[in-house]
C-alpha positions, 0 to 999 in steps of 0.5 A: 087121837092115834099115836101115829100120824095117819099117813106116815111120812116114814111109810107113805102108803101106810094109812093107821088108826087106833080109836078108843071106845068111850074116848075117840068113838061112842063117847057116850056109850058107857059100855064102850067106855068100861070095855075100853075097845081099841078099834083100827084102821088099816089102809093105802093112803094112796088108794084111799082103801082101808079096812076096819078091825074090830068094828064096834060100837058106833060103826057109823062113827068109824066109817065117818072118821075113815073118811074124814082122813080121805078113805073109804072103807073096804072090809072088816077084819075080825080077830074073833067073835066075842061081842066087843069086837064083833057086835051082838049081845054082851050080857042083855046089851045089844052092840053094833058090830060088823053086821051094822057095818055091812049095811054101810059097805059093800064088803066082806068080814074076813075071819078064821076058818075056824072062828066063822060058825062062832061069828055067824052065831054072835052077829047073825051074819051069813055065809056070803057075809064072810070071807074065810082064812088060814093062818099065813093069809096075806090080805091086800088093801091096796098095796099094803099087805095085813099077814094073818096069824091064826092064834088059838086060845082066846077062842078057837079062831082067834087071829092076830094081824101084821101089817108093817111091824105092826101086830094088833093082836085082839085079846090074844096078846095084851101089853100085860097078860092074855085073853081069858080061856074060860069063855066058851072055846077057850084052850090055855094049851093053845093060847100057850103054844099060840103066844110061844109058837105062833108069834115066835115069827113076829120080831123084837123090834115089831109093836104090839097093838091090843085089844083093849086099853087094859094098860096106860101105854097104847102100844109097847115093843114085842121085845119089852113085851116078851121081857115085862108080860108076866106071861112069859116068865113060865119057862115051860108048858107044863109050868104056863098051865099051872099058872093060867090053865085054871 
């Protein structure tokens, strides 16, 4: 279950869910269980509109879970193009993802502009399926704003989402560690700049929600993460690249 009630009394309009593959959905999918992806649903509880962030593995279940909460899926947000986040071929396994979502919901997949060709290549989606964004764009879901932050490094168009002081970070930043840079499109220097500059606008009192359950905790404070996560230990770009640039 989500660590937050889907309709928080303190934020009556915000609908927020965190679902873990292999546990909360796709329970019989060994790939989903092994990869331990989180999928998020964010929306406006008053209008009943929601978007899915990185829908994968069992898309129909995700849509149904939102519907059980009284929500209607009106879009998808992709943190990056990797198949465990948007669907496609993963070492010979064809994963469900945004392409399957579009057959169930008339909506768009919101991606950073630099990630569009990668998402199209991975998923088979076309230009008309995607909504292209630049860093700083704000997507309104009902009256709930989601700010898109371009955080390249793990992939060229990786992006994080800031909503009501919650940072949904995909594979850019985990509670411990960060995304790898040795996959196609990865760039260690860009990831360093994303972690130390692009995400500097995210306050310490925000809550970090990662793309994978690599830590027993489902979320943590950004201030705590900056103090305890070893990726923030290097004091200079040169030190960081020496540790993580290989």
